[in-house]
C-alpha positions in Angstrom: 6.1 -35.0 -25.7 4.4 -36.2 -28.9 5.1 -36.7 -32.6 6.3 -33.5 -34.3 3.4 -33.6 -36.7 0.1 -34.4 -34.9 -2.4 -32.0 -36.2 -2.9 -30.6 -39.8 -4.8 -27.8 -41.5 -4.6 -27.7 -45.4 -4.2 -24.0 -46.3 -6.5 -23.2 -49.2 -8.3 -19.9 -48.6 -7.5 -17.7 -45.7 -10.3 -15.8 -44.0 -9.0 -12.2 -43.2 -11.0 -12.3 -40.0 -8.9 -15.1 -38.6 -6.4 -14.2 -35.9 -4.2 -17.1 -37.1 -4.4 -20.1 -39.3 -6.4 -22.8 -37.5 -4.5 -25.8 -35.9 -6.8 -28.0 -37.9 -7.7 -31.7 -37.2 -5.6 -34.5 -35.7 -3.6 -36.7 -38.2 -4.0 -40.4 -38.5 -3.6 -42.3 -35.2 -3.4 -39.0 -33.3 -6.1 -37.4 -31.2 -6.6 -33.8 -30.0 -9.1 -32.7 -27.4 -10.3 -29.3 -26.1 -11.2 -30.0 -22.4 -12.5 -27.8 -19.6 -11.3 -27.6 -16.0 -12.9 -31.0 -15.1 -11.7 -32.7 -18.3 -15.0 -32.6 -20.1 -15.1 -31.7 -23.8 -15.8 -28.0 -24.5 -18.6 -26.9 -26.8 -18.0 -25.2 -30.1 -16.5 -21.7 -29.6 -15.8 -22.3 -25.9 -12.0 -22.0 -25.1 -10.4 -24.8 -23.2 -7.0 -26.6 -22.7 -5.6 -28.6 -25.6 -4.6 -32.3 -24.9 -3.0 -34.8 -27.2 -3.7 -38.5 -27.3 -3.1 -41.4 -29.6 -0.1 -43.4 -30.7 2.2 -40.4 -31.0 2.7 -39.7 -27.3 6.1 -40.0 -25.7 6.7 -42.2 -22.6 7.7 -39.0 -20.7 10.6 -36.8 -20.0 14.0 -38.4 -19.7 14.9 -38.9 -16.0 12.3 -36.2 -15.0 9.5 -38.0 -13.2 8.1 -34.8 -11.6 7.8 -33.1 -15.0 6.4 -36.2 -16.6 3.7 -36.6 -13.9 2.8 -32.9 -14.3 2.3 -33.1 -18.1 1.1 -36.6 -18.8 -2.1 -38.1 -17.3 -4.7 -40.8 -17.5 -8.1 -39.4 -18.3 -10.3 -40.4 -15.3 -13.3 -41.4 -17.5 -11.9 -42.7 -20.8 -8.7 -44.1 -19.3 -6.8 -42.7 -22.3 -3.3 -41.4 -21.7 -3.1 -37.7 -22.6 -0.5 -35.0 -22.8 -1.4 -31.5 -21.5 0.1 -29.1 -24.1 -0.3 -25.9 -22.2 -2.0 -24.4 -25.2 -5.5 -23.0 -25.2 -7.9 -23.5 -28.1 -11.5 -24.0 -29.2 -13.5 -26.0 -31.6 -14.8 -24.3 -34.7 -18.2 -25.2 -36.2 -16.5 -27.1 -39.0 -14.6 -29.4 -36.5 -11.2 -27.7 -36.8 -9.4 -26.5 -33.7 -8.3 -22.9 -33.4 -5.3 -21.9 -31.3 -6.0 -19.4 -28.5 -2.6 -18.8 -27.0 -0.5 -20.3 -24.2 -2.0 -21.1 -20.8 1.1 -19.8 -19.1 0.9 -16.6 -21.1 -2.6 -15.7 -19.9 -3.0 -13.8 -16.7 -5.9 -12.2 -14.8 -5.2 -8.6 -13.7 -7.9 -6.4 -12.1 -10.6 -8.9 -13.1 -9.5 -8.9 -16.8 -8.1 -12.0 -18.5 -5.1 -10.8 -20.6 -3.1 -12.5 -23.3 0.5 -11.3 -22.6 1.5 -12.2 -26.2 -0.9 -9.6 -27.6 0.9 -6.9 -25.6 4.3 -8.2 -26.6 3.3 -8.4 -30.3 2.0 -4.8 -30.2 5.2 -3.5 -28.5 7.3 -5.4 -31.0 5.8 -3.2 -33.7 7.5 -0.1 -32.3 10.7 0.8 -34.2 12.8 1.3 -31.0 11.9 -2.2 -29.6 14.2 -5.1 -30.4 12.8 -7.7 -28.0 10.2 -7.6 -25.3 8.5 -9.7 -22.7 5.5 -8.8 -20.6 4.7 -10.5 -17.4 2.4 -10.1 -14.3 4.3 -9.2 -11.1 3.0 -9.4 -7.6 3.1 -12.0 -4.8 -0.7 -12.0 -4.4 -2.9 -12.6 -7.4 -5.2 -9.7 -6.4 -2.2 -7.3 -6.4 -0.6 -8.4 -9.7 0.3 -5.7 -12.3 1.7 -5.9 -15.8 5.4 -5.1 -16.3 7.0 -4.8 -19.8 10.7 -5.8 -20.1 12.2 -4.2 -23.2 15.5 -4.7 -25.0 15.8 -1.4 -27.1 16.9 -1.5 -30.7 20.4 0.0 -31.2 20.3 3.0 -33.5 16.7 3.8 -32.6 17.2 4.3 -28.9 19.2 6.8 -26.8 19.9 5.6 -23.2 20.1 9.1 -21.8 16.5 9.7 -22.9 15.1 6.5 -21.4 12.1 8.2 -19.8 11.2 9.8 -23.1 11.1 6.5 -24.9 9.1 4.8 -22.1 6.5 7.5 -22.5 6.6 7.0 -26.3 6.0 3.2 -25.8 3.2 3.9 -23.4 1.5 6.4 -25.9 2.0 3.8 -28.6 0.2 1.1 -26.7 -2.6 3.4 -25.6 -3.5 3.9 -29.3 -3.7 0.2 -29.9 -4.8 -1.5 -26.6 -7.4 -1.0 -23.9 -6.4 0.6 -20.6 -6.5 -2.7 -18.7 -3.7 -4.1 -20.9 -1.4 -1.2 -20.2 1.8 -2.1 -18.3 2.2 -0.4 -15.0 6.0 -0.3 -15.4 8.7 -0.6 -18.1 12.1 -2.1 -17.4 15.0 -1.8 -19.9 17.4 -4.7 -20.3 20.5 -5.3 -22.3 19.2 -8.8 -23.2 16.4 -11.1 -22.2 17.4 -14.0 -19.9 17.2 -17.3 -21.7 16.9 -20.9 -20.6 19.4 -23.6 -21.7 17.2 -24.4 -24.7 17.0 -20.8 -25.8 13.5 -19.8 -24.5 12.9 -16.7 -22.5 13.4 -17.4 -18.8 10.6 -15.4 -17.2 11.7 -16.5 -13.7 15.0 -14.8 -14.2 13.5 -11.4 -15.1 14.5 -8.8 -12.5 11.7 -7.7 -10.1 10.8 -4.1 -10.3 11.8 -2.1 -7.2 8.3 -0.7 -7.0 5.4 -0.6 -9.5 4.9 3.0 -10.2 3.2 4.3 -13.3 5.4 6.5 -15.4 2.3 8.6 -16.0 2.2 9.4 -12.3 3.4 12.9 -11.3 6.7 13.3 -9.6 6.8 11.9 -6.1 5.5 14.4 -3.5 5.7 13.3 0.1 2.5 13.3 2.3 2.5 16.5 4.5 -0.6 16.6 6.6 -1.8 14.1 9.1 -4.7 13.0 6.8 -2.3 12.5 3.9 0.1 10.4 6.1 -2.8 8.3 7.4 -4.1 7.6 3.9 -0.6 6.9 2.6 -0.1 4.3 5.3 -3.3 2.6 4.3 -2.3 2.5 0.7 1.1 1.1 1.5 -0.4 -1.7 3.5 -3.1 -2.8 1.0 -1.0 -2.2 -2.1 2.1 -3.7 -0.6 4.4 -0.9 -1.8 7.0 1.0 0.2 6.4 4.6 -1.0 3.3 6.5 -2.1 3.2 10.1 -3.2 0.1 12.3 -2.8 -0.4 12.6 -6.5 0.0 8.9 -7.3 -3.2 7.2 -8.7 -4.6 4.4 -6.6 -5.5 2.3 -9.7 -2.2 2.9 -11.5 -0.4 1.6 -8.5 -2.2 -1.7 -8.6 -5.5 -0.9 -7.0 -8.6 -2.8 -8.0 -12.2 -3.2 -6.9 -11.4 -5.7 -4.1 -8.6 -3.5 -2.7 -10.9 -0.5 -3.0 -13.3 -2.1 -0.6 -10.4 -2.8 1.8 -9.4 0.9 1.6 -13.0 2.1 2.2 -13.3 0.0 5.4 -9.9 1.1 6.8 -10.5 4.8 6.1 -13.9 4.7 7.6 -12.4 3.1 10.8 -9.6 5.7 10.9 -11.6 8.8 10.1 -14.9 7.8 11.6 -16.7 8.9 8.5 -18.9 7.1 6.0 -17.3 6.9 2.6 -19.1 5.8 -0.6 -17.3 4.0 -3.4 -18.3 6.8 -5.8 -16.6 9.4 -3.5 -13.4 7.3 -3.3 -13.3 6.7 -7.1 -13.8 10.5 -7.7 -10.7 11.1 -5.5 -8.1 8.6 -6.9 -5.1 10.1 -5.3 -4.1 10.9 -1.7 -4.2 14.7 -2.3 -7.8 14.8 -3.5 -9.0 12.2 -1.0 -7.5 14.0 1.9 -9.1 17.3 0.8 -12.4 15.5 0.4 -12.2 14.0 3.9 -11.2 17.4 5.4 -14.0 19.2 3.6 -16.5 16.6 4.7 -15.3 16.9 8.3 -15.5 20.7 8.1 -19.0 20.4 6.6 -20.2 18.1 9.4 -18.6 20.4 12.0 -20.3 23.4 10.5 -23.6 21.5 10.3 -23.2 20.4 13.9 -22.4 24.0 15.0 -25.4 25.2 13.1 -27.5 22.5 14.7 -26.2 23.6 18.1 -26.9 27.2 17.4 -30.4 26.3 16.3 -30.9 24.3 19.5 -29.6 27.3 21.5 -32.0 29.7 19.8 -34.9 27.3 20.3 -34.0 27.0 24.0 -33.7 30.8 24.4 -37.1 31.2 22.6 -38.7 28.6 24.9 -37.1 30.3 28.0 -38.4 33.7 26.8 -41.9 32.3 26.3 -41.7 30.7 29.8 -40.7 34.0 31.4 -43.4 35.9 29.5 -46.0 33.4 30.7 -44.7 33.6 34.2 -44.9 37.4 34.3 -48.5 37.3 32.9 -49.4 34.7 35.5 -47.9 36.9 38.3 -49.8 40.0 37.1 -53.0 38.0 37.0 -52.5 36.9 40.6 -51.7 40.4 41.7 -54.9 41.7 40.2 
């Protein structure tokens, strides 16, 4: 795509606060740009996409016009030919460029932008992990969840205790990463699939049969009508085949947008007003069905109490009317 050496940073002193050594500044006759989504330069500290310009650019990919057109472009304003690296970076105050990760290794899950490489690097620190790849799985962006593919390290892993190690890896990550960076599923592989040039072929990774958190309790089938109705709603909006009454909505892929969809559907089905707080407090089918049943019983009891109150009021009114009628009749007789 471009000259092997196109940017340089002389390493003299290393700041411990740096995540990595800066990319630096472009070399002679080379140009580097940090551009935003409309190809305008990003201000200092603001992340953007890295583009290379200058004399070092290649003509394109050999006999691959489609890939060439996707990666090389003419800037609409400067008319300079640029190569889109797929890297993310930002300008530092001193003019150097800092690498921020790969564009194709950043995903947005449940509203959080996540650097997959950070999860992979953390997992790689575990003694029982030989290799790992983390990716976002889900046909719809709003439904995507993180899945960790792991090649266990021989001598540190026992296949018959796979569930034990998966829980160990989960516990290990929880101590180092925030909850929104936790994989929803762990898949064990003998080896990671590779492309012809030796890179991990993410497209060849096996799809999980269903995204179910290993923290979730054992599957318990919905029993009551309310549980079955709620389960059907979850299956529809989460796009999964099986839901147990103790499964957590958010661990199965639920987010704020899907929460609103669930709220609307449940209100239509049960004919009850449901607040977001009430739903969040009942994150599984068991607790949500119990809440709906209790709410229905409370409303029924309240209605019965109201009806009894109306009956007592009516009887009191009737009694008063009869009393007045008798008094009127006695007055007329006198």
